[in-house]
C-alpha positions, 0 to 999 in steps of 0.5 A: 444435076444427074442426067441419065441417058437411056436408049430405047429397048429393042424394037420391031425391024424397019419395014415390018409389014403394017408399020409404015413409018419409022416413028411408029415402030413399037418394042418387040415383046422381048424388048419390053420384057428386057426393059422391065428388067432394066427398069428394075435394075435402075431401081435397085441401084437406088436411082432417083428420077424427078423428070423423064423426057422421051422422044415422041417415037413409039419405041422411045415412049414405050421404054420411058413408060416402062421406066416411069411405071417402075419409078411410079412417075406419072406426072413427071413424064413428058414427051419432047421432040428435041429427042427425035432422031436427027434433032440437033443435040443442043435442042434438048439442052436448051429445053432442060435449062429453059423449062426444067432448071430446078430438076435434079435427076433427069432421064432422057429416052431417045435414039442413036446416034443422037444420044451418043453425040449428046453424051460426047459433046457434054463430056468433051466439047466434041460431038464426034467422041466415040460412045457406044449406046446399046438398046436399053444401055444407060449412061449417068452424067453428073452436071454442075451447070448444063450447057451444050459444051464440055460441062459433064463427068461420066459417072458410068455407062452400062450395057443392058445385060448389066442392068438386067443382072442388077434387076434379078 
């Protein structure tokens, strides 16, 4: 299985007037434009996606929608509460193994520090391994048998600027 992990793009700041709840913070215009370039870079890498799972938070959903549009994945884009900030990282692994065992190319869109902890756990068995996921950064893990433990190999971890360059 190819497991791709994408941190949401740049969102409006916490405490922005008119946005009362952190879950409602949308992408900035700059964030949306940059994410379109990132998604184009992803497609130019010949990535294949069978499924996109996104946090229900607005900024993650908007990020996932941009990727889904670029990859023309309408029916295989789902919101999953296991990707909200603070959700136990093992919950999304359980969801994938239970509900999507036949999917080979899965993109998860979520938040820090949960994504870094998930990557660390899948690579080393220890969620405290230090990983940096920038907004719009993308990680590719190769997984033979998905489990919430050491089960993955790191193929690459790209910064947003690298993906933007690929999209040019």
